[in-house]
N, C-alpha and C positions, 0 to 999 in steps of 0.2 A: 416446545422446542424441538422434539423429535420430528415432528411434521415438517418444520421449516427446514431442518437439516436435510431431509429426504428430499424436499423441493431443490434446494441448492445443488445437490448431488445429481439430481436428474437434469438440471438446466446444464451442469457442465457436460453431461454426455450428449445432450442435445447440441450444444455449442461445437464440441469435437466432431459431431456428425455433419452439422450443416455448413461449417466455414473451414476455409482453406487452413490446412495445419501451419503454414508458414505465414499466416496473417500478422502475427506478432514477431516473426524472425527478426533478429537484430540486423540483417543485412537489408531489410526493408527500409528505403529513405524515411517513410512516415514514421516508422517505429524508431529509427535513429534519431530523428528529430524530437520524439516525445522522450526518449531516454535521456538525450544531451541536456534538455531543458529542465527536466525536473531534478536530475541530479545536480546540475549547476546550482539551482535554487536551493536544494535540500543542503548541500555542503555550506552555501553562504549563510543560510538562516541557521543552521546548526551551530556554525562558528559564531556568529553574532550573538547567539542566546548563550553561549558558554556550554553547549551541550554536544559538541563535536565528539564522537567516540574516541576513546584512546585504547591503545594496547592493554589488554587485561580487564577491560570493562565488559561485563556480561551483556549481550544484547540479545533482543528477541524480535521475531517477526511473526506477527498473527496473520495466518493466511499466506504462508510462503510460496504455495502453488508447486510449479515445477524448478522453482529457484528464487523468484522474487528479487528482493533486494540484496539477498544473502551475498552475492558475488561483489555488488556494490560496496558493501560493508568491509569485504576483504581489501578491496581496492584502497580504501581509507585507512587500513592499517589494522583493522581489528582481526585477531587470530581465529582461524577456524573453530578451535576448541573453545572460545568465547561465544559462538554463535549457537542460539536456540531457536526453535521454531515449533509452531503449532498449526496443523493443517487439517482440514476435515475430510479432504479427499484423498484417500490412500493410495489412488493411481498416481495423482500428480506428486504426492509426498515420496513415493518410491523414485522417481526421477531425480528429484533434489538430493535424496540420500545417496544415490549413486555418485553424484558430482562431489559432495561434500561429505564423505563418510565419517569425517572426524567431528563433524558438528552434532550438536543434540537436537535433532530434528524429530519431533513426534507428531503422531495422528491423533486427532482428538478434537474436542469441542472448545472454543474460545470462550464459552460462558463458564467452563469449569476446567481451568488450567492447573496442571500438576506441579505448580512452583510455589515456594514460600512467599509470604507478604514482602514487598519492597526488595526484590531480587534484582531488577533489571535497570541499568543505568539509560538505556534506550531501547525504546520499543516502536518497531516499524509496523503500521498498520496502512495497507496500500490497496486501494480498490477492493476491500472487503465489505464494508458497511453498506455500499449501494447495492450488493447482492443480497442483502438482509432485508427482506419485506416486513416481517414481524417487528413491530415496535417493542415489544417485551424482550425478544431475542437481542435487539440493538441494545437495550439498556442493560441487560445482563452482561453482555459481552464488553461494554464500556465500563462497567463497574469493575469487572474482573481485571481488565487493563490497569485501571488505576489502582487496584490491589496490589498487583505485583510490580508496580513502578516504584523504584527507589525514591527517597527524597531527593529533590534538585535533579532528579532524571527527567527525561522528556520524551514525548511521544512524537514520532515524525509521522505526520498523516498525509495521504495523498488520495484524493477519490473525486468522482465526478459530481459537479455542482449544477449541471443541466440536463434535463431530462432527456433520454433518448426516445423519441416517439416510435422507433421501429422495434423497441425491445421493452415489453412491459414487465419483464423479470428483472429489471434493475430499477432502483430508486435514488435519486441524487440526495446529496447531503449538503444543505445550504450552511452559510456561515452560521445562521441562527441555530439550526439543528446541531451543529458541531459544537456550539457553546451549551446547548441544552444536554448533550450526551456527556460532555466532560466539564461541568459547572466548576470543579475544584482545580482545573487547569488553566494556565494562562500563557499566551504568547502570540507571536506574530502569524497573520493568515494573509495569502495572497493568491489570486488567480494565475494559473499556468496553463500551458497546453493548448496549442492550436486545435480547433474543432477537428476531430480526427477525419472525417469526410474531405474536408479542404486539404489538411495535411498530407493525406495520402495522394491527393492529386497533384498538389503543387510541390511537395519536396522532390520527387524524382525529375522535375522540370527545372526549378530554380530554388535552391536552398536560401539563397539571399532573400528572395520574396516571401519563402515560407516563414523565416524569421522576422521579417518586416510585418507581415501579416499577424504574427504571434504577439507583436507588440501591442496590438490594439485589444484593450481588455474585452471588449464585448465579443471578441472571436475565440475567448479561452474559455474551455468547458470544465476544467478542473480546479480544485483547491489544493495548495500544499501548506502546511502548518507545522510549526514546532511548538508544542504545548507543553510547558514545564510544571513540575510538581514542586512547588515551593514549601 
């Protein structure tokens, strides 16, 4: 597991060196399209599953990076003091801690989380598992997520389902693989997110066209799911 952790951290540093720092900035039209779509579907699916977070409900994000979904959870009514997180990369974690000093944001390994069994009503796992190439590490992290998830709690999942031929350091998670990772959880899964290269070209030129293209399932590259622990 230590080898996989070192590989992930090295890949993070490579990414920061080789790609523009504002590639994922919220003012980028393509990024705004991604965020609007996944947030809309997340809120709708959580509500329909009876898992939309309420004030006072402890929520965890696995792999919160520089902020992740934590700001989104606050906009949904979750208190900062009810936010928790685990992040492998201490550099990225420091940025998030500076933004949300009242949240319980920790640096550590998702395969060994420092919380008791059945602690969290909602656990967000967003673009984490596609960065894990080692199958044993994937399974260990999934088992740990299920361990800290409360009964009738839910996992909000968002990750790529289509391979990126330009990046061998990520591995998509198909519907079948998602089921294998969380065999004890059940819930709706749908495809979202217009293929990023297409979205980054199209969104600055025509938002209407970008949304129209995103309505075509074969152009969507990610899965979003709400998986409940019954």
